[in-house]
C-alpha positions in Angstrom: 183.2 20.0 127.9 186.8 20.6 128.7 187.5 20.6 132.4 190.1 22.7 134.2 192.3 19.6 134.7 192.3 18.9 130.9 189.8 16.0 130.9 187.2 16.1 128.1 183.7 14.8 128.1 180.6 14.7 125.9 177.6 15.5 128.0 174.1 14.4 126.8 171.0 16.0 128.1 167.5 14.5 127.9 165.5 17.5 128.7 164.4 16.4 132.2 166.9 18.6 134.0 168.6 21.3 132.0 171.4 21.5 134.6 172.3 17.8 134.9 173.3 15.6 132.0 171.7 12.2 131.7 174.9 10.7 130.3 178.6 11.7 130.4 181.0 10.1 127.9 184.7 10.6 128.8 186.9 11.3 125.8 190.6 11.2 125.1 192.1 14.1 123.2 191.8 12.4 119.7 188.2 11.5 120.4 187.4 15.0 121.5 189.0 16.4 118.4 187.0 14.0 116.2 183.7 15.0 117.8 184.6 18.7 117.5 185.4 18.2 113.8 182.0 16.6 113.2 180.2 19.4 115.0 182.0 22.2 113.2 181.2 23.3 109.6 185.0 23.4 108.8 187.4 20.6 109.3 190.1 20.7 111.9 192.8 21.1 109.2 190.9 24.2 107.8 190.6 25.8 111.3 194.2 25.1 112.1 195.3 26.7 108.8 193.2 29.8 109.7 194.9 30.0 113.1 198.3 29.6 111.5 197.5 32.4 109.0 196.3 34.7 111.7 199.4 34.0 113.8 201.6 34.8 110.8 199.8 38.1 110.4 200.3 38.9 114.1 204.0 38.0 114.0 204.4 40.1 110.8 202.9 43.1 112.5 205.1 42.8 115.5 208.4 42.5 113.5 207.4 45.2 111.0 
């Protein structure tokens, strides 16, 4: 979870109450990136490369 103020947290639910986490683990930016990388099928570097390619395409269209 990324909060409006930039804080990040991993919320763990135990099934007792679907609206309230049983545990909340506060994460710094690097920890949050690490967890996200573990949960995604592609690495952070691969996702960043894809974003960079898409940005280059968008910039190319604007200048063309």
